GUKOL-582772 format. One record per atom (N, C-alpha, C): x, y, z; residue number from 0; atom name. Coordinates in Angstrom, 3 decimals. Each point is the difference from the previous one (the first is absolute). Example, Ala and Ser with C-alpha at 12.3 -4.5 7.8 and 13.67 -1.06 7.14 Angstrom:
2
<node X="13.190" Y="-5.690" Z="7.800" num="0" atome="N"/>
<node X="-0.890" Y="1.190" Z="0.000" num="0" atome="CA"/>
<node X="0.900" Y="1.200" Z="0.000" num="0" atome="C"/>
<node X="-0.350" Y="1.050" Z="-0.720" num="1" atome="N"/>
<node X="0.820" Y="1.190" Z="0.060" num="1" atome="CA"/>
<node X="-0.770" Y="1.090" Z="0.730" num="1" atome="C"/>
//
This chain:
85
<node X="-29.232" Y="10.938" Z="37.555" num="0" atome="N"/>
<node X="0.589" Y="1.256" Z="-0.448" num="0" atome="CA"/>
<node X="-0.468" Y="0.282" Z="-1.434" num="0" atome="C"/>
<node X="-0.492" Y="1.221" Z="-0.286" num="1" atome="N"/>
<node X="-0.479" Y="0.330" Z="-1.344" num="1" atome="CA"/>
<node X="1.154" Y="0.065" Z="-1.003" num="1" atome="C"/>
<node X="-0.343" Y="-0.287" Z="-1.256" num="2" atome="N"/>
<node X="1.012" Y="0.064" Z="-1.057" num="2" atome="CA"/>
<node X="0.397" Y="1.450" Z="-0.245" num="2" atome="C"/>
<node X="1.130" Y="0.174" Z="-0.666" num="3" atome="N"/>
<node X="0.480" Y="1.345" Z="-0.332" num="3" atome="CA"/>
<node X="-1.024" Y="0.728" Z="-0.868" num="3" atome="C"/>
<node X="-0.621" Y="-0.720" Z="-0.946" num="4" atome="N"/>
<node X="-0.998" Y="0.624" Z="-0.872" num="4" atome="CA"/>
<node X="-1.216" Y="0.451" Z="0.814" num="4" atome="C"/>
<node X="-0.412" Y="-0.788" Z="0.970" num="5" atome="N"/>
<node X="-1.133" Y="0.374" Z="0.846" num="5" atome="CA"/>
<node X="0.301" Y="1.276" Z="0.776" num="5" atome="C"/>
<node X="1.193" Y="0.102" Z="0.529" num="6" atome="N"/>
<node X="0.409" Y="1.197" Z="0.740" num="6" atome="CA"/>
<node X="-0.023" Y="1.218" Z="-0.929" num="6" atome="C"/>
<node X="0.517" Y="-0.166" Z="-1.223" num="7" atome="N"/>
<node X="0.009" Y="1.109" Z="-0.960" num="7" atome="CA"/>
<node X="-1.419" Y="0.394" Z="-0.408" num="7" atome="C"/>
<node X="-0.888" Y="-0.975" Z="-0.163" num="8" atome="N"/>
<node X="-1.395" Y="0.306" Z="-0.342" num="8" atome="CA"/>
<node X="-0.651" Y="0.793" Z="1.124" num="8" atome="C"/>
<node X="0.281" Y="-0.377" Z="1.235" num="9" atome="N"/>
<node X="-0.556" Y="0.737" Z="1.133" num="9" atome="CA"/>
<node X="0.495" Y="1.446" Z="0.010" num="9" atome="C"/>
<node X="1.239" Y="0.203" Z="-0.420" num="10" atome="N"/>
<node X="0.585" Y="1.345" Z="0.005" num="10" atome="CA"/>
<node X="-0.421" Y="0.837" Z="-1.213" num="10" atome="C"/>
<node X="0.027" Y="-0.608" Z="-1.202" num="11" atome="N"/>
<node X="-0.223" Y="0.748" Z="-1.245" num="11" atome="CA"/>
<node X="-1.324" Y="-0.306" Z="-0.703" num="11" atome="C"/>
<node X="-0.665" Y="-1.069" Z="0.378" num="12" atome="N"/>
<node X="-1.192" Y="-0.433" Z="-0.712" num="12" atome="CA"/>
<node X="0.366" Y="-1.002" Z="-1.084" num="12" atome="C"/>
<node X="-1.022" Y="-0.610" Z="-0.588" num="13" atome="N"/>
<node X="0.213" Y="-1.013" Z="-1.038" num="13" atome="CA"/>
<node X="-0.091" Y="0.634" Z="-1.378" num="13" atome="C"/>
<node X="0.772" Y="-0.528" Z="-0.929" num="14" atome="N"/>
<node X="-0.041" Y="0.466" Z="-1.392" num="14" atome="CA"/>
<node X="-1.444" Y="-0.108" Z="-0.497" num="14" atome="C"/>
<node X="-0.541" Y="1.058" Z="-0.625" num="15" atome="N"/>
<node X="-1.396" Y="-0.006" Z="-0.428" num="15" atome="CA"/>
<node X="-0.294" Y="-0.796" Z="-1.271" num="15" atome="C"/>
<node X="1.021" Y="-0.563" Z="-0.629" num="16" atome="N"/>
<node X="-0.212" Y="-0.767" Z="-1.230" num="16" atome="CA"/>
<node X="-0.726" Y="-1.298" Z="0.347" num="16" atome="C"/>
<node X="-1.059" Y="-0.286" Z="-0.729" num="17" atome="N"/>
<node X="-0.798" Y="-1.195" Z="0.253" num="17" atome="CA"/>
<node X="0.895" Y="-1.242" Z="0.008" num="17" atome="C"/>
<node X="-0.096" Y="-0.771" Z="1.073" num="18" atome="N"/>
<node X="0.750" Y="-1.246" Z="0.120" num="18" atome="CA"/>
<node X="1.387" Y="0.136" Z="0.589" num="18" atome="C"/>
<node X="0.495" Y="1.221" Z="0.180" num="19" atome="N"/>
<node X="1.345" Y="0.193" Z="0.546" num="19" atome="CA"/>
<node X="-0.061" Y="-0.049" Z="1.521" num="19" atome="C"/>
<node X="0.930" Y="-0.727" Z="0.599" num="20" atome="N"/>
<node X="0.032" Y="-0.146" Z="1.452" num="20" atome="CA"/>
<node X="1.218" Y="0.670" Z="0.624" num="20" atome="C"/>
<node X="0.692" Y="0.825" Z="-0.768" num="21" atome="N"/>
<node X="1.208" Y="0.652" Z="0.491" num="21" atome="CA"/>
<node X="-0.313" Y="1.347" Z="0.643" num="21" atome="C"/>
<node X="0.935" Y="0.485" Z="0.788" num="22" atome="N"/>
<node X="-0.144" Y="1.296" Z="0.653" num="22" atome="CA"/>
<node X="0.207" Y="1.130" Z="-1.010" num="22" atome="C"/>
<node X="-0.743" Y="1.071" Z="0.181" num="23" atome="N"/>
<node X="0.077" Y="1.175" Z="-0.875" num="23" atome="CA"/>
<node X="1.086" Y="0.945" Z="0.506" num="23" atome="C"/>
<node X="1.251" Y="-0.405" Z="-0.186" num="24" atome="N"/>
<node X="1.118" Y="0.774" Z="0.561" num="24" atome="CA"/>
<node X="0.552" Y="1.049" Z="-0.957" num="24" atome="C"/>
<node X="-0.432" Y="-0.012" Z="-1.267" num="25" atome="N"/>
<node X="0.475" Y="0.981" Z="-0.984" num="25" atome="CA"/>
<node X="-1.085" Y="1.048" Z="-0.230" num="25" atome="C"/>
<node X="0.386" Y="1.262" Z="-0.051" num="26" atome="N"/>
<node X="-0.946" Y="1.072" Z="-0.262" num="26" atome="CA"/>
<node X="0.003" Y="0.334" Z="-1.484" num="26" atome="C"/>
<node X="-1.189" Y="-0.072" Z="-0.607" num="27" atome="N"/>
<node X="-0.130" Y="0.312" Z="-1.426" num="27" atome="CA"/>
<node X="-0.743" Y="1.320" Z="-0.159" num="27" atome="C"/>
<node X="0.604" Y="0.925" Z="-0.742" num="28" atome="N"/>
<node X="-0.657" Y="1.268" Z="-0.297" num="28" atome="CA"/>
<node X="-0.952" Y="-0.211" Z="-1.178" num="28" atome="C"/>
<node X="-1.288" Y="-0.100" Z="0.297" num="29" atome="N"/>
<node X="-0.980" Y="-0.040" Z="-1.082" num="29" atome="CA"/>
<node X="0.018" Y="1.368" Z="-0.674" num="29" atome="C"/>
<node X="-0.027" Y="1.049" Z="0.809" num="30" atome="N"/>
<node X="0.141" Y="1.371" Z="-0.488" num="30" atome="CA"/>
<node X="1.095" Y="0.699" Z="0.794" num="30" atome="C"/>
<node X="0.781" Y="0.810" Z="-0.675" num="31" atome="N"/>
<node X="1.022" Y="0.808" Z="0.666" num="31" atome="CA"/>
<node X="-0.574" Y="1.367" Z="0.353" num="31" atome="C"/>
<node X="0.794" Y="0.814" Z="0.669" num="32" atome="N"/>
<node X="-0.428" Y="1.330" Z="0.419" num="32" atome="CA"/>
<node X="-0.447" Y="0.857" Z="-1.183" num="32" atome="C"/>
<node X="0.627" Y="-0.172" Z="-1.150" num="33" atome="N"/>
<node X="-0.318" Y="0.819" Z="-1.165" num="33" atome="CA"/>
<node X="-1.338" Y="-0.358" Z="-0.631" num="33" atome="C"/>
<node X="-0.560" Y="-1.150" Z="0.331" num="34" atome="N"/>
<node X="-1.285" Y="-0.408" Z="-0.549" num="34" atome="CA"/>
<node X="-1.148" Y="0.600" Z="0.806" num="34" atome="C"/>
<node X="-1.111" Y="0.254" Z="-0.664" num="35" atome="N"/>
<node X="-1.192" Y="0.493" Z="0.683" num="35" atome="CA"/>
<node X="-0.451" Y="-1.056" Z="1.011" num="35" atome="C"/>
<node X="-0.180" Y="0.422" Z="1.253" num="36" atome="N"/>
<node X="-0.413" Y="-0.934" Z="1.038" num="36" atome="CA"/>
<node X="1.153" Y="-0.749" Z="0.643" num="36" atome="C"/>
<node X="1.233" Y="0.276" Z="-0.421" num="37" atome="N"/>
<node X="1.156" Y="-0.716" Z="0.509" num="37" atome="CA"/>
<node X="0.583" Y="0.665" Z="1.223" num="37" atome="C"/>
<node X="0.850" Y="-0.641" Z="0.705" num="38" atome="N"/>
<node X="0.455" Y="-1.360" Z="-0.274" num="38" atome="CA"/>
<node X="-0.981" Y="-1.045" Z="0.539" num="38" atome="C"/>
<node X="-0.047" Y="-1.126" Z="-0.698" num="39" atome="N"/>
<node X="-0.758" Y="-1.170" Z="0.452" num="39" atome="CA"/>
<node X="0.999" Y="-1.150" Z="0.041" num="39" atome="C"/>
<node X="0.224" Y="-0.518" Z="1.201" num="40" atome="N"/>
<node X="0.983" Y="-1.059" Z="0.194" num="40" atome="CA"/>
<node X="-0.711" Y="-1.220" Z="0.571" num="40" atome="C"/>
<node X="0.213" Y="-1.158" Z="-0.620" num="41" atome="N"/>
<node X="-0.633" Y="-1.250" Z="0.424" num="41" atome="CA"/>
<node X="1.080" Y="-1.037" Z="0.264" num="41" atome="C"/>
<node X="-0.261" Y="-0.877" Z="0.934" num="42" atome="N"/>
<node X="0.936" Y="-1.067" Z="0.317" num="42" atome="CA"/>
<node X="-0.162" Y="-1.203" Z="-0.907" num="42" atome="C"/>
<node X="1.122" Y="-0.600" Z="-0.355" num="43" atome="N"/>
<node X="0.040" Y="-1.241" Z="-0.778" num="43" atome="CA"/>
<node X="1.140" Y="-0.854" Z="0.537" num="43" atome="C"/>
<node X="-0.048" Y="-1.299" Z="-0.276" num="44" atome="N"/>
<node X="1.162" Y="-0.831" Z="0.297" num="44" atome="CA"/>
<node X="1.087" Y="0.358" Z="-1.018" num="44" atome="C"/>
<node X="1.223" Y="-0.371" Z="0.264" num="45" atome="N"/>
<node X="1.096" Y="0.395" Z="-0.898" num="45" atome="CA"/>
<node X="-0.166" Y="-0.587" Z="-1.402" num="45" atome="C"/>
<node X="-0.496" Y="-1.233" Z="-0.098" num="46" atome="N"/>
<node X="-0.173" Y="-0.618" Z="-1.323" num="46" atome="CA"/>
<node X="-0.999" Y="0.790" Z="-0.841" num="46" atome="C"/>
<node X="-1.152" Y="0.336" Z="0.569" num="47" atome="N"/>
<node X="-1.000" Y="0.734" Z="-0.769" num="47" atome="CA"/>
<node X="0.411" Y="1.449" Z="-0.240" num="47" atome="C"/>
<node X="0.738" Y="0.592" Z="0.929" num="48" atome="N"/>
<node X="0.496" Y="1.362" Z="-0.221" num="48" atome="CA"/>
<node X="0.979" Y="0.025" Z="-1.171" num="48" atome="C"/>
<node X="0.923" Y="-0.946" Z="-0.016" num="49" atome="N"/>
<node X="0.947" Y="-0.072" Z="-1.125" num="49" atome="CA"/>
<node X="-0.737" Y="-0.218" Z="-1.306" num="49" atome="C"/>
<node X="-1.021" Y="-0.840" Z="0.045" num="50" atome="N"/>
<node X="-0.745" Y="-0.351" Z="-1.206" num="50" atome="CA"/>
<node X="-0.725" Y="1.219" Z="-0.572" num="50" atome="C"/>
<node X="-0.763" Y="0.715" Z="0.834" num="51" atome="N"/>
<node X="-0.764" Y="1.149" Z="-0.505" num="51" atome="CA"/>
<node X="0.942" Y="1.122" Z="-0.435" num="51" atome="C"/>
<node X="1.102" Y="0.172" Z="0.691" num="52" atome="N"/>
<node X="0.964" Y="1.042" Z="-0.374" num="52" atome="CA"/>
<node X="0.584" Y="-0.289" Z="-1.381" num="52" atome="C"/>
<node X="0.357" Y="-1.256" Z="-0.263" num="53" atome="N"/>
<node X="0.518" Y="-0.364" Z="-1.329" num="53" atome="CA"/>
<node X="-1.057" Y="0.226" Z="-1.078" num="53" atome="C"/>
<node X="-1.236" Y="-0.430" Z="0.255" num="54" atome="N"/>
<node X="-1.065" Y="0.147" Z="-1.000" num="54" atome="CA"/>
<node X="-0.281" Y="1.469" Z="-0.305" num="54" atome="C"/>
<node X="-0.049" Y="0.828" Z="1.045" num="55" atome="N"/>
<node X="-0.267" Y="1.414" Z="-0.222" num="55" atome="CA"/>
<node X="1.161" Y="0.675" Z="-0.725" num="55" atome="C"/>
<node X="1.219" Y="-0.353" Z="0.367" num="56" atome="N"/>
<node X="1.174" Y="0.573" Z="-0.669" num="56" atome="CA"/>
<node X="0.010" Y="-0.367" Z="-1.478" num="56" atome="C"/>
<node X="-0.305" Y="-1.242" Z="-0.299" num="57" atome="N"/>
<node X="-0.034" Y="-0.459" Z="-1.386" num="57" atome="CA"/>
<node X="-1.079" Y="0.760" Z="-0.786" num="57" atome="C"/>
<node X="-1.178" Y="0.144" Z="0.591" num="58" atome="N"/>
<node X="-1.095" Y="0.700" Z="-0.679" num="58" atome="CA"/>
<node X="0.361" Y="1.457" Z="-0.264" num="58" atome="C"/>
<node X="0.634" Y="0.656" Z="0.968" num="59" atome="N"/>
<node X="0.395" Y="1.402" Z="-0.179" num="59" atome="CA"/>
<node X="1.051" Y="0.137" Z="-1.101" num="59" atome="C"/>
<node X="0.975" Y="-0.913" Z="-0.028" num="60" atome="N"/>
<node X="1.018" Y="0.049" Z="-1.062" num="60" atome="CA"/>
<node X="-0.630" Y="-0.232" Z="-1.369" num="60" atome="C"/>
<node X="-0.948" Y="-0.921" Z="-0.050" num="61" atome="N"/>
<node X="-0.649" Y="-0.329" Z="-1.269" num="61" atome="CA"/>
<node X="-0.769" Y="1.199" Z="-0.568" num="61" atome="C"/>
<node X="-0.671" Y="0.762" Z="0.873" num="62" atome="N"/>
<node X="-0.749" Y="1.161" Z="-0.495" num="62" atome="CA"/>
<node X="0.828" Y="1.274" Z="0.005" num="62" atome="C"/>
<node X="1.226" Y="-0.089" Z="0.483" num="63" atome="N"/>
<node X="0.977" Y="1.092" Z="-0.006" num="63" atome="CA"/>
<node X="-0.383" Y="1.207" Z="0.845" num="63" atome="C"/>
<node X="-0.805" Y="-0.212" Z="1.025" num="64" atome="N"/>
<node X="-0.267" Y="1.038" Z="0.998" num="64" atome="CA"/>
<node X="-0.599" Y="-0.648" Z="1.239" num="64" atome="C"/>
<node X="-0.077" Y="0.788" Z="1.070" num="65" atome="N"/>
<node X="-0.491" Y="-0.531" Z="1.269" num="65" atome="CA"/>
<node X="-1.426" Y="-0.518" Z="-0.129" num="65" atome="C"/>
<node X="-0.336" Y="-0.941" Z="0.887" num="66" atome="N"/>
<node X="-1.364" Y="-0.502" Z="0.027" num="66" atome="CA"/>
<node X="-0.934" Y="1.050" Z="0.587" num="66" atome="C"/>
<node X="-1.219" Y="0.036" Z="-0.498" num="67" atome="N"/>
<node X="-1.006" Y="0.911" Z="0.550" num="67" atome="CA"/>
<node X="-0.492" Y="-0.550" Z="1.345" num="67" atome="C"/>
<node X="-0.706" Y="0.832" Z="0.748" num="68" atome="N"/>
<node X="-0.596" Y="-0.453" Z="1.261" num="68" atome="CA"/>
<node X="-0.903" Y="-1.212" Z="-0.246" num="68" atome="C"/>
<node X="-0.796" Y="0.092" Z="-1.049" num="69" atome="N"/>
<node X="-0.935" Y="-1.085" Z="-0.334" num="69" atome="CA"/>
<node X="0.764" Y="-1.301" Z="-0.300" num="69" atome="C"/>
<node X="1.089" Y="0.094" Z="-0.741" num="70" atome="N"/>
<node X="0.795" Y="-1.190" Z="-0.305" num="70" atome="CA"/>
<node X="0.618" Y="-0.595" Z="1.262" num="70" atome="C"/>
<node X="0.480" Y="0.860" Z="0.900" num="71" atome="N"/>
<node X="0.609" Y="-0.484" Z="1.239" num="71" atome="CA"/>
<node X="-1.026" Y="-0.743" Z="0.846" num="71" atome="C"/>
<node X="-1.218" Y="0.562" Z="0.097" num="72" atome="N"/>
<node X="-1.054" Y="-0.700" Z="0.743" num="72" atome="CA"/>
<node X="-0.394" Y="-1.291" Z="-0.709" num="72" atome="C"/>
<node X="-0.039" Y="-0.020" Z="-1.313" num="73" atome="N"/>
<node X="-0.319" Y="-1.215" Z="-0.752" num="73" atome="CA"/>
<node X="0.970" Y="-1.121" Z="0.363" num="73" atome="C"/>
<node X="1.289" Y="0.288" Z="-0.011" num="74" atome="N"/>
<node X="0.991" Y="-1.011" Z="0.361" num="74" atome="CA"/>
<node X="-0.224" Y="-0.497" Z="1.417" num="74" atome="C"/>
<node X="-0.298" Y="0.907" Z="0.933" num="75" atome="N"/>
<node X="-0.215" Y="-0.387" Z="1.395" num="75" atome="CA"/>
<node X="-1.163" Y="-0.990" Z="0.112" num="75" atome="C"/>
<node X="-1.147" Y="0.353" Z="-0.571" num="76" atome="N"/>
<node X="-1.171" Y="-0.872" Z="0.137" num="76" atome="CA"/>
<node X="0.152" Y="-1.308" Z="-0.772" num="76" atome="C"/>
<node X="0.650" Y="0.040" Z="-1.129" num="77" atome="N"/>
<node X="0.250" Y="-1.248" Z="-0.723" num="77" atome="CA"/>
<node X="0.847" Y="-0.951" Z="0.848" num="77" atome="C"/>
<node X="0.998" Y="0.551" Z="0.689" num="78" atome="N"/>
<node X="0.866" Y="-0.829" Z="0.835" num="78" atome="CA"/>
<node X="-0.741" Y="-0.548" Z="1.212" num="78" atome="C"/>
<node X="-0.610" Y="0.865" Z="0.797" num="79" atome="N"/>
<node X="-0.599" Y="-0.467" Z="1.251" num="79" atome="CA"/>
<node X="-1.212" Y="-0.888" Z="-0.222" num="79" atome="C"/>
<node X="-0.667" Y="0.129" Z="-1.143" num="80" atome="N"/>
<node X="-1.146" Y="-0.845" Z="-0.285" num="80" atome="CA"/>
<node X="0.391" Y="-1.286" Z="-0.723" num="80" atome="C"/>
<node X="1.312" Y="-0.210" Z="-0.167" num="81" atome="N"/>
<node X="0.492" Y="-1.267" Z="-0.549" num="81" atome="CA"/>
<node X="-0.089" Y="-0.159" Z="-1.495" num="81" atome="C"/>
<node X="-0.201" Y="1.082" Z="-0.726" num="82" atome="N"/>
<node X="-0.117" Y="-0.092" Z="-1.456" num="82" atome="CA"/>
<node X="1.320" Y="0.242" Z="-0.722" num="82" atome="C"/>
<node X="1.037" Y="0.366" Z="0.719" num="83" atome="N"/>
<node X="1.281" Y="0.296" Z="-0.605" num="83" atome="CA"/>
<node X="0.935" Y="-1.186" Z="0.214" num="83" atome="C"/>
<node X="0.374" Y="-0.650" Z="-1.072" num="84" atome="N"/>
<node X="0.905" Y="-1.152" Z="0.133" num="84" atome="CA"/>
<node X="1.182" Y="0.126" Z="-0.901" num="84" atome="C"/>
//
């Protein structure tokens, strides 16, 4: 009998972060409807979704305005390519 994680991976796919073996059950908005080219929604495991959401929220608060499209994509690629720790 397959593990629960295997069943979830078959249903949702695997988290795209290098080295992660969890199911991508959380939907992350790289871009929202208001952004050019949006919405863009990508799957992540819950741990990585929580992580990128916290990092982006912190960055937006620090600069005192929303992240640009370019910044949002930067965070996405830094995370999935394993450079964000």
